[in-house]
N, CA, C and O atoms as a GROMACS GRO file, in nm:
protein
  388
    1UNK      N    1   5.595  22.705  10.041
    1UNK     CA    2   5.464  22.673  10.026
    1UNK      C    3   5.470  22.606   9.878
    1UNK      O    4   5.540  22.656   9.790
    2UNK      N    5   5.399  22.503   9.862
    2UNK     CA    6   5.374  22.430   9.726
    2UNK      C    7   5.285  22.504   9.632
    2UNK      O    8   5.185  22.565   9.669
    3UNK      N    9   5.325  22.496   9.510
    3UNK     CA   10   5.214  22.529   9.418
    3UNK      C   11   5.113  22.433   9.388
    3UNK      O   12   5.124  22.316   9.426
    4UNK      N   13   5.002  22.481   9.312
    4UNK     CA   14   4.910  22.400   9.315
    4UNK      C   15   4.924  22.294   9.206
    4UNK      O   16   4.848  22.197   9.202
    5UNK      N   17   5.016  22.314   9.124
    5UNK     CA   18   5.095  22.218   9.040
    5UNK      C   19   5.156  22.112   9.111
    5UNK      O   20   5.142  21.993   9.081
    6UNK      N   21   5.218  22.151   9.196
    6UNK     CA   22   5.313  22.056   9.257
    6UNK      C   23   5.193  21.958   9.355
    6UNK      O   24   5.209  21.836   9.367
    7UNK      N   25   5.095  22.020   9.409
    7UNK     CA   26   5.012  21.950   9.510
    7UNK      C   27   4.919  21.851   9.420
    7UNK      O   28   4.871  21.744   9.460
    8UNK      N   29   4.904  21.910   9.286
    8UNK     CA   30   4.824  21.815   9.177
    8UNK      C   31   4.918  21.664   9.155
    8UNK      O   32   4.875  21.549   9.151
    9UNK      N   33   5.045  21.707   9.145
    9UNK     CA   34   5.121  21.609   9.078
    9UNK      C   35   5.161  21.494   9.202
    9UNK      O   36   5.177  21.372   9.190
   10UNK      N   37   5.172  21.583   9.330
   10UNK     CA   38   5.188  21.484   9.440
   10UNK      C   39   5.061  21.390   9.476
   10UNK      O   40   5.072  21.285   9.539
   11UNK      N   41   4.955  21.435   9.433
   11UNK     CA   42   4.819  21.364   9.454
   11UNK      C   43   4.789  21.259   9.312
   11UNK      O   44   4.743  21.144   9.322
   12UNK      N   45   4.814  21.306   9.224
   12UNK     CA   46   4.803  21.234   9.091
   12UNK      C   47   4.900  21.123   9.054
   12UNK      O   48   4.855  21.017   9.010
   13UNK      N   49   5.040  21.141   9.070
   13UNK     CA   50   5.140  21.065   9.032
   13UNK      C   51   5.128  20.911   9.084
   13UNK      O   52   5.165  20.814   9.017
   14UNK      N   53   5.072  20.903   9.209
   14UNK     CA   54   5.073  20.761   9.268
   14UNK      C   55   4.966  20.675   9.218
   14UNK      O   56   4.980  20.553   9.222
   15UNK      N   57   4.852  20.734   9.167
   15UNK     CA   58   4.741  20.667   9.076
   15UNK      C   59   4.792  20.660   8.938
   15UNK      O   60   4.762  20.558   8.876
   16UNK      N   61   4.860  20.744   8.880
   16UNK     CA   62   4.923  20.700   8.760
   16UNK      C   63   5.016  20.610   8.760
   16UNK      O   64   5.042  20.539   8.663
   17UNK      N   65   5.068  20.608   8.860
   17UNK     CA   66   5.194  20.501   8.852
   17UNK      C   67   5.143  20.352   8.875
   17UNK      O   68   5.190  20.255   8.815
   18UNK      N   69   5.044  20.348   8.967
   18UNK     CA   70   4.973  20.211   8.969
   18UNK      C   71   4.902  20.172   8.838
   18UNK      O   72   4.918  20.064   8.781
   19UNK      N   73   4.826  20.266   8.800
   19UNK     CA   74   4.737  20.248   8.674
   19UNK      C   75   4.862  20.183   8.560
   19UNK      O   76   4.847  20.075   8.504
   20UNK      N   77   4.962  20.257   8.544
   20UNK     CA   78   5.061  20.216   8.432
   20UNK      C   79   5.138  20.085   8.463
   20UNK      O   80   5.183  20.007   8.379
   21UNK      N   81   5.147  20.073   8.590
   21UNK     CA   82   5.206  19.939   8.622
   21UNK      C   83   5.114  19.804   8.611
   21UNK      O   84   5.157  19.696   8.573
   22UNK      N   85   4.992  19.830   8.647
   22UNK     CA   86   4.904  19.723   8.612
   22UNK      C   87   4.855  19.715   8.474
   22UNK      O   88   4.810  19.610   8.430
   23UNK      N   89   4.861  19.826   8.402
   23UNK     CA   90   4.831  19.813   8.255
   23UNK      C   91   4.969  19.746   8.194
   23UNK      O   92   4.953  19.667   8.100
   24UNK      N   93   5.078  19.766   8.232
   24UNK     CA   94   5.216  19.705   8.137
   24UNK      C   95   5.244  19.577   8.196
   24UNK      O   96   5.313  19.503   8.126
   25UNK      N   97   5.203  19.528   8.323
   25UNK     CA   98   5.241  19.438   8.370
   25UNK      C   99   5.108  19.325   8.406
   25UNK      O  100   5.079  19.299   8.523
   26UNK      N  101   5.044  19.273   8.307
   26UNK     CA  102   4.920  19.196   8.337
   26UNK      C  103   4.939  19.089   8.424
   26UNK      O  104   4.837  19.041   8.473
   27UNK      N  105   5.054  19.036   8.456
   27UNK     CA  106   5.077  18.920   8.550
   27UNK      C  107   5.066  18.943   8.702
   27UNK      O  108   5.061  18.861   8.794
   28UNK      N  109   5.064  19.082   8.703
   28UNK     CA  110   4.984  19.116   8.857
   28UNK      C  111   4.863  19.098   8.887
   28UNK      O  112   4.820  19.109   9.002
   29UNK      N  113   4.783  19.063   8.770
   29UNK     CA  114   4.632  19.004   8.802
   29UNK      C  115   4.617  18.878   8.823
   29UNK      O  116   4.505  18.830   8.841
   30UNK      N  117   4.724  18.808   8.824
   30UNK     CA  118   4.711  18.663   8.850
   30UNK      C  119   4.636  18.640   8.986
   30UNK      O  120   4.557  18.546   8.987
   31UNK      N  121   4.651  18.711   9.096
   31UNK     CA  122   4.582  18.666   9.234
   31UNK      C  123   4.462  18.714   9.202
   31UNK      O  124   4.400  18.736   9.307
   32UNK      N  125   4.391  18.746   9.095
   32UNK     CA  126   4.248  18.800   9.106
   32UNK      C  127   4.193  18.746   8.951
   32UNK      O  128   4.198  18.824   8.856
   33UNK      N  129   4.143  18.615   8.935
   33UNK     CA  130   4.133  18.578   8.806
   33UNK      C  131   4.015  18.616   8.742
   33UNK      O  132   3.999  18.584   8.624
   34UNK      N  133   3.920  18.688   8.809
   34UNK     CA  134   3.810  18.752   8.740
   34UNK      C  135   3.863  18.878   8.695
   34UNK      O  136   3.783  18.949   8.634
   35UNK      N  137   3.977  18.921   8.712
   35UNK     CA  138   4.008  19.052   8.656
   35UNK      C  139   4.101  19.045   8.540
   35UNK      O  140   4.125  19.145   8.473
   36UNK      N  141   4.148  18.938   8.517
   36UNK     CA  142   4.212  18.915   8.414
   36UNK      C  143   4.147  18.929   8.258
   36UNK      O  144   4.211  18.964   8.160
   37UNK      N  145   4.008  18.893   8.259
   37UNK     CA  146   3.925  18.896   8.136
   37UNK      C  147   3.903  19.032   8.155
   37UNK      O  148   3.922  19.097   8.051
   38UNK      N  149   3.870  19.095   8.250
   38UNK     CA  150   3.825  19.242   8.236
   38UNK      C  151   3.933  19.357   8.256
   38UNK      O  152   3.911  19.478   8.270
   39UNK      N  153   4.043  19.297   8.253
   39UNK     CA  154   4.151  19.409   8.254
   39UNK      C  155   4.157  19.503   8.173
   39UNK      O  156   4.187  19.614   8.216
   40UNK      N  157   4.127  19.482   8.021
   40UNK     CA  158   4.134  19.568   7.920
   40UNK      C  159   4.034  19.668   7.952
   40UNK      O  160   4.063  19.788   7.952
   41UNK      N  161   3.898  19.616   7.984
   41UNK     CA  162   3.791  19.716   8.008
   41UNK      C  163   3.819  19.793   8.125
   41UNK      O  164   3.788  19.912   8.112
   42UNK      N  165   3.880  19.754   8.257
   42UNK     CA  166   3.892  19.797   8.366
   42UNK      C  167   4.013  19.920   8.339
   42UNK      O  168   4.000  20.040   8.368
   43UNK      N  169   4.106  19.870   8.290
   43UNK     CA  170   4.217  19.987   8.268
   43UNK      C  171   4.209  20.088   8.143
   43UNK      O  172   4.254  20.203   8.152
   44UNK      N  173   4.148  20.036   8.021
   44UNK     CA  174   4.157  20.124   7.942
   44UNK      C  175   4.045  20.242   7.962
   44UNK      O  176   4.072  20.360   7.944
   45UNK      N  177   3.924  20.195   8.000
   45UNK     CA  178   3.829  20.278   8.021
   45UNK      C  179   3.844  20.371   8.155
   45UNK      O  180   3.776  20.473   8.163
   46UNK      N  181   3.921  20.339   8.245
   46UNK     CA  182   3.924  20.406   8.373
   46UNK      C  183   3.960  20.549   8.356
   46UNK      O  184   3.896  20.630   8.422
   47UNK      N  185   4.037  20.583   8.290
   47UNK     CA  186   4.077  20.723   8.260
   47UNK      C  187   3.941  20.805   8.224
   47UNK      O  188   3.901  20.908   8.278
   48UNK      N  189   3.880  20.731   8.115
   48UNK     CA  190   3.758  20.809   8.055
   48UNK      C  191   3.644  20.817   8.178
   48UNK      O  192   3.570  20.914   8.192
   49UNK      N  193   3.642  20.706   8.259
   49UNK     CA  194   3.538  20.722   8.360
   49UNK      C  195   3.570  20.842   8.457
   49UNK      O  196   3.484  20.921   8.497
   50UNK      N  197   3.689  20.844   8.488
   50UNK     CA  198   3.734  20.958   8.606
   50UNK      C  199   3.730  21.090   8.530
   50UNK      O  200   3.697  21.188   8.596
   51UNK      N  201   3.752  21.105   8.427
   51UNK     CA  202   3.728  21.222   8.350
   51UNK      C  203   3.584  21.271   8.342
   51UNK      O  204   3.551  21.387   8.369
   52UNK      N  205   3.492  21.168   8.301
   52UNK     CA  206   3.348  21.197   8.298
   52UNK      C  207   3.293  21.207   8.418
   52UNK      O  208   3.193  21.279   8.422
   53UNK      N  209   3.331  21.152   8.526
   53UNK     CA  210   3.296  21.151   8.655
   53UNK      C  211   3.344  21.300   8.708
   53UNK      O  212   3.263  21.356   8.782
   54UNK      N  213   3.453  21.361   8.680
   54UNK     CA  214   3.494  21.480   8.722
   54UNK      C  215   3.399  21.571   8.654
   54UNK      O  216   3.349  21.659   8.723
   55UNK      N  217   3.364  21.563   8.524
   55UNK     CA  218   3.292  21.648   8.461
   55UNK      C  219   3.133  21.652   8.495
   55UNK      O  220   3.078  21.760   8.474
   56UNK      N  221   3.058  21.550   8.542
   56UNK     CA  222   2.945  21.541   8.614
   56UNK      C  223   2.954  21.614   8.738
   56UNK      O  224   2.861  21.691   8.766
   57UNK      N  225   3.056  21.600   8.819
   57UNK     CA  226   3.084  21.669   8.960
   57UNK      C  227   3.089  21.800   8.910
   57UNK      O  228   3.002  21.876   8.953
   58UNK      N  229   3.173  21.848   8.824
   58UNK     CA  230   3.166  21.986   8.801
   58UNK      C  231   3.050  22.071   8.756
   58UNK      O  232   3.028  22.185   8.798
   59UNK      N  233   2.973  22.007   8.663
   59UNK     CA  234   2.840  22.045   8.632
   59UNK      C  235   2.739  22.056   8.773
   59UNK      O  236   2.678  22.157   8.809
   60UNK      N  237   2.741  21.932   8.837
   60UNK     CA  238   2.658  21.948   8.950
   60UNK      C  239   2.684  22.037   9.074
   60UNK      O  240   2.603  22.062   9.162
   61UNK      N  241   2.824  22.086   9.064
   61UNK     CA  242   2.868  22.190   9.178
   61UNK      C  243   2.803  22.313   9.104
   61UNK      O  244   2.724  22.385   9.166
   62UNK      N  245   2.827  22.332   9.003
   62UNK     CA  246   2.783  22.496   8.936
   62UNK      C  247   2.646  22.481   8.958
   62UNK      O  248   2.606  22.573   9.028
   63UNK      N  249   2.556  22.400   8.926
   63UNK     CA  250   2.415  22.378   8.948
   63UNK      C  251   2.374  22.400   9.084
   63UNK      O  252   2.277  22.470   9.111
   64UNK      N  253   2.445  22.341   9.172
   64UNK     CA  254   2.403  22.375   9.316
   64UNK      C  255   2.473  22.506   9.333
   64UNK      O  256   2.398  22.565   9.410
   65UNK      N  257   2.550  22.566   9.313
   65UNK     CA  258   2.601  22.703   9.331
   65UNK      C  259   2.493  22.794   9.266
   65UNK      O  260   2.466  22.893   9.335
   66UNK      N  261   2.435  22.785   9.165
   66UNK     CA  262   2.360  22.832   9.115
   66UNK      C  263   2.219  22.860   9.198
   66UNK      O  264   2.173  22.967   9.236
   67UNK      N  265   2.170  22.734   9.210
   67UNK     CA  266   2.040  22.710   9.287
   67UNK      C  267   2.057  22.761   9.422
   67UNK      O  268   1.950  22.795   9.472
   68UNK      N  269   2.175  22.780   9.509
   68UNK     CA  270   2.197  22.838   9.625
   68UNK      C  271   2.214  22.978   9.644
   68UNK      O  272   2.186  23.036   9.749
   69UNK      N  273   2.255  23.031   9.547
   69UNK     CA  274   2.296  23.166   9.517
   69UNK      C  275   2.191  23.267   9.606
   69UNK      O  276   2.071  23.274   9.581
   70UNK      N  277   2.254  23.338   9.708
   70UNK     CA  278   2.147  23.413   9.773
   70UNK      C  279   2.154  23.582   9.696
   70UNK      O  280   2.253  23.638   9.650
   71UNK      N  281   2.038  23.625   9.703
   71UNK     CA  282   1.999  23.759   9.644
   71UNK      C  283   2.035  23.865   9.770
   71UNK      O  284   1.988  23.849   9.883
   72UNK      N  285   2.120  23.968   9.737
   72UNK     CA  286   2.143  24.067   9.842
   72UNK      C  287   2.060  24.210   9.789
   72UNK      O  288   2.104  24.296   9.714
   73UNK      N  289   1.942  24.204   9.846
   73UNK     CA  290   1.861  24.328   9.848
   73UNK      C  291   1.918  24.467   9.879
   73UNK      O  292   1.885  24.568   9.815
   74UNK      N  293   2.012  24.468   9.987
   74UNK     CA  294   2.079  24.584  10.013
   74UNK      C  295   2.194  24.627   9.916
   74UNK      O  296   2.208  24.744   9.882
   75UNK      N  297   2.277  24.521   9.873
   75UNK     CA  298   2.345  24.560   9.782
   75UNK      C  299   2.305  24.581   9.655
   75UNK      O  300   2.378  24.650   9.583
   76UNK      N  301   2.186  24.528   9.603
   76UNK     CA  302   2.131  24.571   9.476
   76UNK      C  303   2.096  24.723   9.508
   76UNK      O  304   2.148  24.809   9.437
   77UNK      N  305   2.010  24.761   9.614
   77UNK     CA  306   1.981  24.907   9.628
   77UNK      C  307   2.111  24.991   9.597
   77UNK      O  308   2.117  25.074   9.506
   78UNK      N  309   2.201  24.964   9.671
   78UNK     CA  310   2.348  25.040   9.700
   78UNK      C  311   2.392  25.052   9.548
   78UNK      O  312   2.427  25.161   9.502
   79UNK      N  313   2.389  24.945   9.477
   79UNK     CA  314   2.443  24.948   9.333
   79UNK      C  315   2.356  25.027   9.249
   79UNK      O  316   2.408  25.097   9.162
   80UNK      N  317   2.227  25.024   9.264
   80UNK     CA  318   2.138  25.119   9.155
   80UNK      C  319   2.155  25.239   9.214
   80UNK      O  320   2.152  25.332   9.133
   81UNK      N  321   2.174  25.275   9.342
   81UNK     CA  322   2.211  25.413   9.375
   81UNK      C  323   2.342  25.480   9.316
   81UNK      O  324   2.343  25.590   9.262
   82UNK      N  325   2.449  25.402   9.333
   82UNK     CA  326   2.577  25.427   9.279
   82UNK      C  327   2.587  25.436   9.128
   82UNK      O  328   2.682  25.497   9.080
   83UNK      N  329   2.487  25.375   9.044
   83UNK     CA  330   2.497  25.374   8.911
   83UNK      C  331   2.397  25.541   8.887
   83UNK      O  332   2.423  25.621   8.797
   84UNK      N  333   2.316  25.554   8.963
   84UNK     CA  334   2.245  25.677   8.945
   84UNK      C  335   2.328  25.799   8.950
   84UNK      O  336   2.317  25.896   8.875
   85UNK      N  337   2.423  25.782   9.059
   85UNK     CA  338   2.515  25.896   9.103
   85UNK      C  339   2.621  25.915   8.989
   85UNK      O  340   2.673  26.022   8.958
   86UNK      N  341   2.648  25.777   8.924
   86UNK     CA  342   2.758  25.803   8.819
   86UNK      C  343   2.694  25.851   8.701
   86UNK      O  344   2.757  25.909   8.614
   87UNK      N  345   2.567  25.828   8.693
   87UNK     CA  346   2.518  25.878   8.561
   87UNK      C  347   2.493  26.028   8.570
   87UNK      O  348   2.505  26.100   8.471
   88UNK      N  349   2.454  26.082   8.704
   88UNK     CA  350   2.437  26.217   8.716
   88UNK      C  351   2.566  26.293   8.717
   88UNK      O  352   2.566  26.407   8.671
   89UNK      N  353   2.684  26.237   8.768
   89UNK     CA  354   2.805  26.285   8.745
   89UNK      C  355   2.865  26.295   8.598
   89UNK      O  356   2.943  26.382   8.562
   90UNK      N  357   2.818  26.198   8.525
   90UNK     CA  358   2.866  26.214   8.364
   90UNK      C  359   2.764  26.297   8.311
   90UNK      O  360   2.801  26.350   8.206
   91UNK      N  361   2.631  26.332   8.352
   91UNK     CA  362   2.561  26.445   8.295
   91UNK      C  363   2.626  26.578   8.318
   91UNK      O  364   2.640  26.663   8.231
   92UNK      N  365   2.666  26.589   8.446
   92UNK     CA  366   2.728  26.712   8.465
   92UNK      C  367   2.843  26.761   8.401
   92UNK      O  368   2.887  26.876   8.390
   93UNK      N  369   2.891  26.632   8.352
   93UNK     CA  370   3.035  26.674   8.286
   93UNK      C  371   3.035  26.674   8.122
   93UNK      O  372   3.130  26.685   8.045
   94UNK      N  373   2.899  26.660   8.094
   94UNK     CA  374   2.852  26.664   7.954
   94UNK      C  375   2.882  26.550   7.859
   94UNK      O  376   2.875  26.560   7.736
   95UNK      N  377   2.921  26.425   7.936
   95UNK     CA  378   2.945  26.324   7.850
   95UNK      C  379   2.832  26.244   7.784
   95UNK      O  380   2.840  26.196   7.671
   96UNK      N  381   2.720  26.232   7.873
   96UNK     CA  382   2.613  26.172   7.834
   96UNK      C  383   2.481  26.286   7.849
   96UNK      O  384   2.490  26.383   7.924
   97UNK      N  385   2.385  26.262   7.784
   97UNK     CA  386   2.265  26.339   7.794
   97UNK      C  387   2.154  26.293   7.885
   97UNK      O  388   2.050  26.359   7.895
   0.00000   0.00000   0.00000
């Protein structure tokens, strides 16, 4: 079984390789004349756009998770009961008043 780091690199390295080749060999853009002028903007800013997009995705995922978080009333009541039992046990032992 592969580690998470191995899986990350297996998915990330092809994109990094393609990006590096296109960055270092501008002659590969000759078949797309409209990209020759925009090569610097496209290639230089693409990692920043990718990181920004991942950040926005992460924030939206957290917001969605918080918005759809379910309350468990039974678990709440059980937790309150366990806390009361623990306090009573600590009172019997003389640890708290």
